[in-house]
N, C-alpha and C positions, 0 to 999 in steps of 0.2 A: 504493500500500500504506500501511496505517496506520503511523505512525512507531513505535509500540510493537512492531509485528510485524516490524520490519526487522532486529532482532537479538535473540538470546535474553537478553542482559543487560537490555534495555529491558523485555522481557516479564516477567522475574523481578522487576524493580523494580515494575512495575504490579501483579503478583500480591501482592507484599509489602505494597503500599499497601492491599490489601483485608483484611489481617489485622485491623486495628482496626475496620473497618466490619463485618466478619464477627462480631467479638466483640460489637459492639453489637446485631446481629440475634439472636445466640444469647442474650444477656442479656434482650432483650425477650421472646423466646419462653419463657424460664425464668420471668420475672416475670409473664407473662400466663396461665400455667396450671400444671398439676401436674408438668410435665417438669423433670427435673434439668438441671444445666448440661451434663453429659455426653450426656444424651438429646437435648437441644436441639441440641448441636453435631453429633451423628450425623445428626439429621433434616435440618439446614440445610446441611451441608457440600456436597452436590451442588448445591443451589439457589444457594449463594453462588458456587460455581465458574461456574455458568451465568450468574449476574448479572454477574460480573467480566468474562466474555468478551463478553456481549451489550452491556455498557456501552462497548465499543469502537465499536459501530455508529454512534453519533451523529456520529463523524468524517465519515462518508460523507454522512449526511443534512445535517449543517451545511455541508459543502462544496457540496452541490447547492442548498442554500437559504441563501445568504450574507445576512448582516444588512443589507448595503448595498443590495441589489437586490430581494430577495424582500419581499413584503408582510408586515406584522406578523401579520395574522390567519392567513395561510397558514402561517407559521412556528409560531405558537402551536398551531394545530389539528393540524398534523403531529406535533409533538413530544408533545403531550398524548395523542394517539391511540397513538403508539408507547409512551409511558410506561404507559398503561393496559394495553395488550396485554402488554408485558414483565412488569408487576407480576402480571397474572393468570397468565402462563406460569410465572413463578418460584414462585408459590404452588402451582400444579399439581405442579411438581417436588417441592416440599416435602411436599405431601399424599401423593404417590406413594411417596416415601421413608418417610414416617411409617407408611403402611399396610404396607409391606414389613417394617418393624420392629415392627409391632403397636402403634404409638403414635399412631394416627390420632385417637383420642378426646382424648388429652392435647394434641395439637398444634392442634386446631380452635380453641380460645379465642384463640390468638395470631395467627390468620390475618388478621383485619381490621387490626390494628396493623402487622403485618409488611408487608401490602400497601401501606399508606400510606407506610411508611418506604422500601420498595423503589421506589415511584413517585418519591419525593423524591430518592433517590439517583440515579435515571436522569436526572431533570431537572438535578441538579447536574453530572452527567457532560456533559450537553448544554452547560451554561454554560461548563464548563472547556474543552470542545472549541472553542467559539466564541472564547473568550479566546486559546487557543493559535493558532487560525487567524488571528486579527487580529494577534497578535504576529509571526507568520511573514510575513503580508502587509506589515506595517510594515518588517520587516527586509529583505524583497526590494525594497521601494520605496526604502529607504535605499541599498542596494547599487546600484540603477539610477541614483539621483541622483548617487552618487559616481562611477560609471563615466562618466556624461554629463559631469560636471564635469572629470574627468581628460582626456576626449577634447577638450573645449573648450580646456583649458589647453594641451594638446599642439598643437592646431591653431594656437594663438597663437605657440608657441615655434618651430615649424618654419619659417614665413615669416620670423621674426626673424633667424635665422642665415643663411637663404638670401639675403635682401636684402643683408646685410652682405658676404657672400662675393662676390656679383655686383658690388657696388660696388668691391670690391678688385680683381677681374679687370678691370673697366672702367678703373680707374686704372693698371693695370699694362700694358695692351695698348699704350699709347703709348710706354712706357719700354722694355719688354723683352717682345716678342711671344712668344718661346720660353718664358719663365717663365710668361706668361699661359696658354699652351697646357698646360704642366705643371699649372698650378693648376686649369684646367678638368677635366683628367683626374682629379686628386685630389678635386676637388669632386664629380664624378660618382660616384666610388667612395664618398665620404662620404655623399652623399645617398641612394644605393642602400642603404647599411647603416643609415642613420638611419631610413629609411622602414620597413625590415624590422624593426628593433628597436621602432619606434614603434607597431607593430601589437600588441605584447605589453605586458601590464600590468607585468610584472616581468622582469628579466634578471639574469644573474650579474654581479657587480661587475667581473669580468675583461672581459666583453664591453662594459660601459659605459666602462671605461678604454680599451679598444681603439678604440672610436668616438671618444673624446676625443683619442686620439693621431692619428687620421686628420684630425680638425679642425685640430689643431696643425700637421700636415704641410701643410695648405692654407695656413694663415697663415704658415708658415715661408717659403713662396715669396715672399710679399709683404714680410715684414720681414727676412728673412735673419738675419744675426748679431745684429740688434737683439732678436730673440726667443730667449730661452734658457729651457730647462725643466729642472727638477730633480724627479725622481719617486722617492719612497720609500714603496712600498706593500708591506705584509707579504703573503707568499704565501697565508696562511690567510684573506685577505679575498676571494680569487678567486671562491669559490662562494657568497658571501653574496648573498641576494636583495635587489635594490634596484629602485625605480621606473625604468622606461626613460626615457632622455633626462634624467637628473638632473644628471650631472656636467658635461656639455658646456656648458650655459648658464653655469655658474660660470666655466669657462675662458674662454668668450667674453667674459664681463664683465671678466675680468682683462686680456684682450688689448685690448678696446675702450677701457676707461676707465683702463687702466694703461700698458701697453707702447706703445700707439699714440699716447699723449699725451706721451711722453718722447723727446727728440731722441736720446739715447744708448740707448734701449730699456731692458730690464731682464730679470730672471729671475722666472719663475713657479715657485713651489715647491708641490708636491702631496705629501701624506703620508696614508697610510691604515693603520689598525691595527684588529685585532679584540681588544677588551678584554672578555673574558667574554661576556656577553649583548649587547654593544653593538659596533656598527661605527662607528668615528670616522674622518672624512675632513676634512682641513684643506687649504685652498688659500690662498696668500698671494701678493701681488704688490706691487711698488712703484708709486707714482703721484705725479704732480706736483701738489702742493697749490695751485699758482698757475695751473694749467691751467683753462680754462673748464669748469664742471661740466656733465656730460651726464646727470645723474641716476643715480648709482651704485646706488641702490636702486630701479631701474626695473622694467620688465616682466619681465625674466628672473628676478631674485631674488624678485619678488612671486609669480610663478608657482610657483617652487620651494617657497616657504613655504606656498602654498595647496595644492599637491599633497601635501606632507608632512602637512598638517593633514587633508586628505581621506583619505589612506591610513592614517596611524597615529594620528590624533587627537592627544592631548597627549603621546604616547610619544616622538615624534621632536622634535629641536630643530635650529634653524639660528641660529647666533650670529654676528653681524657685529661686528668690532672694527676701528676706524679709528684709526691713530696718525699721527704727523707726516707720514711719507712711505710708509706701509705700509697695505695693505688686506688684511684677513684674514676668511675665511668658514669656519666650522667646522660640520660636520654630525654629528649623533649619531643613529643609527638602531638600532632593535631588530634583533638578528641573526635572520634567517630564511634557512635554507639551502635552496636548490632541490635537489630530489631527481631 
């Protein structure tokens, strides 16, 4: 269906756009013969209505003859033929109305000029429809590119935390087989949930935090009391729409580059709040500045930054602040609520 015909508001806007065009045709008819402005308007009103509706037809012709694939000669001949037929048809409607009103003789001098203008208006409608179709094609292509990019980034993130967890289980089996078993069970639950969420572009913030908690449960088996977590998230953040698998890589980064590198362990602090039209999430963790660097701004953080850019453009921010023994990542996202 034509976009203009999808709802009555669009149709009203389209018809309103024809008011100045109709005024031009009425003025031409008035200046070309003895008809007054009122007589010209009465004669041309039905013809202008027909013209406004018929000028929607190029949408279907343009879609069947796309600029990128159809030959230029075929496009030109088809649209010129349609323009000539339309122009003649509109003039017939005008002549018929003029004869009903007894103004046929006064309308006749304006017919040649009106026919040319009508033809040009139809060709202008063709050009506008081609431009609209090209913009729509470009928008769809951009969406497809972004979806492909997000899928590629997710496919990099999933093996990243899977390999880390398997390495943890491998190290634990020789020390405490029962805890290794518990970790396998928790890892299975975590992977099942992460795969389910990963199939969706967006999830409620509450589900993302639940997945993060599951990841921490897996790592808690490995680190025990060395891993401590403090979570302060406002309840009104729960239904905010966020990209799937966004928070877990941040927590993994805090565990891998912070807690795991410190003999005494440390505390990961997470906070979230909804500030008007913004969702703000902050995660901080201690780290040992003398520990060997494993690339704190590596794959996980780079993927998050690219995913935010792909999803929100410049509207979202990720800020990283490194102090003497503290690492802090702050996310600021536009609030979008899932219905």
